[in-house]
VOPAGU-2260 file (C-alpha; in pm, 1 decimal, decimal comma):
REM VOPAGU-2260
SITE   aa  ch    i         X         Y         Z
SITE  MET   A    0   -1696,9    -311,7    -146,2
SITE  ASP   A    1   -1578,2    -522,0     150,2
SITE  ALA   A    2   -1589,3    -829,7     -74,8
SITE  LEU   A    3   -1296,3    -674,8    -263,9
SITE  ARG   A    4   -1106,6    -580,9      47,7
SITE  LEU   A    5    -793,2    -773,3     148,2
SITE  ASP   A    6    -514,3    -709,4     401,2
SITE  GLY   A    7    -184,8    -550,5     304,9
SITE  ASN   A    8     -20,9    -876,7     258,6
SITE  ALA   A    9    -214,9    -916,3     -67,7
SITE  ALA   A   10      -1,2    -645,1    -215,4
SITE  ALA   A   11     335,0    -812,3    -143,5
SITE  GLY   A   12     395,0    -939,0    -493,5
SITE  ILE   A   13     332,3    -595,6    -667,2
SITE  LEU   A   14     527,3    -412,9    -388,7
SITE  GLY   A   15     817,4    -650,2    -431,9
SITE  GLU   A   16     834,8    -541,4    -796,1
SITE  VAL   A   17     842,2    -167,5    -682,4
SITE  PHE   A   18    1070,3    -189,6    -381,9
SITE  ALA   A   19    1373,4    -396,9    -319,1
SITE  SER   A   20    1288,1    -475,1      45,3
SITE  GLU   A   21    1014,2    -659,7     226,4
SITE  MET   A   22     723,3    -409,6     217,9
SITE  THR   A   23     466,0    -580,6     435,2
SITE  THR   A   24     682,8    -498,8     743,0
SITE  ALA   A   25     748,7    -141,0     629,5
SITE  VAL   A   26     590,2     113,1     860,5
SITE  GLY   A   27     385,7     390,8     698,1
SITE  THR   A   28     235,8     705,8     833,4
SITE  CYS   A   29    -107,6     811,3     692,0
SITE  GLY   A   30     -97,7    1158,7     559,5
SITE  SER   A   31    -471,7    1215,5     647,8
SITE  CYS   A   32    -506,8    1077,1    1013,4
SITE  GLY   A   33    -149,3    1021,6    1120,9
SITE  ALA   A   34    -203,9     653,4    1190,8
SITE  VAL   A   35     122,3     459,1    1203,7
SITE  GLY   A   36     130,3      91,3    1106,5
SITE  ALA   A   37     281,7    -189,2     903,1
SITE  VAL   A   38     188,3    -198,7     541,8
SITE  GLY   A   39      77,8    -564,9     595,8
SITE  ALA   A   40    -206,1    -429,8     806,5
SITE  VAL   A   41    -354,8    -181,6     563,2
SITE  HIS   A   42    -663,4    -251,8     355,4
SITE  VAL   A   43    -596,3    -349,1      -1,7
SITE  TYR   A   44    -837,6    -333,6    -300,9
SITE  VAL   A   45    -751,6    -501,2    -619,9
SITE  SER   A   46    -914,3    -419,4    -951,0
SITE  ALA   A   47    -758,2    -249,8   -1251,8
SITE  GLY   A   48    -477,3    -162,3   -1012,4
SITE  VAL   A   49    -398,2    -209,4    -649,3
SITE  VAL   A   50    -513,8      56,2    -393,1
SITE  LEU   A   51    -383,3      47,6     -31,4
SITE  ARG   A   52    -602,5     239,6     217,5
SITE  CYS   A   53    -542,6     331,7     579,3
SITE  SER   A   54    -697,1      76,2     825,0
SITE  SER   A   55    -796,4     363,6    1050,9
SITE  CYS   A   56    -959,4     625,8     828,8
SITE  GLU   A   57    -975,3     447,6     484,7
SITE  SER   A   58    -786,6     729,6     310,2
SITE  VAL   A   59    -581,1     624,3      11,9
SITE  LEU   A   60    -215,3     567,8      90,3
SITE  MET   A   61     -74,3     416,8    -225,6
SITE  ARG   A   62    -190,2     333,2    -570,4
SITE  ILE   A   63     -11,4      91,3    -801,5
SITE  VAL   A   64     -86,4      20,5   -1170,4
SITE  ALA   A   65      97,5    -249,4   -1364,9
SITE  ALA   A   66      80,6    -274,0   -1739,1
SITE  GLU   A   67     314,8    -467,0   -1957,8
SITE  ALA   A   68     675,7    -360,2   -1869,7
SITE  ARG   A   69     576,0     -42,1   -1674,8
SITE  LEU   A   70     461,3      31,0   -1316,5
SITE  TRP   A   71     289,3     356,9   -1196,9
SITE  VAL   A   72     317,5     430,8    -825,9
SITE  ASP   A   73     148,0     695,8    -635,2
SITE  LEU   A   74     255,2     733,6    -266,3
SITE  THR   A   75      83,9    1074,9    -199,6
SITE  GLY   A   76    -130,2     945,7      84,0
SITE  LEU   A   77     172,9     859,2     286,6
SITE  SER   A   78     341,7    1114,9     496,2
SITE  SER   A   79     633,2     874,9     553,7
SITE  LEU   A   80     742,9     527,4     479,9
SITE  GLU   A   81    1009,2     348,8     700,9
SITE  LEU   A   82    1183,4      53,5     535,5
SITE  ARG   A   83    1419,4    -192,0     700,4
SITE  ARG   A   84    1772,2    -230,6     562,4
């Protein structure tokens, strides 16, 4: 599974489609372990969708699936997400 793992910067393109700000510098808090860090430092797995996992505990933070003109976003693994204005 490590062969599929990238860092959070690999999700910059898809995150740019979802959010109107630079997401790799956004700070997220893991809802599972409470770790706080930049989205650019999380572990990203790319397959049928994009899965962002906590770099401390590997819990799923975010899931994004893109198909044609639609995006599905699941942020339930984050207890908070701080974006810069």
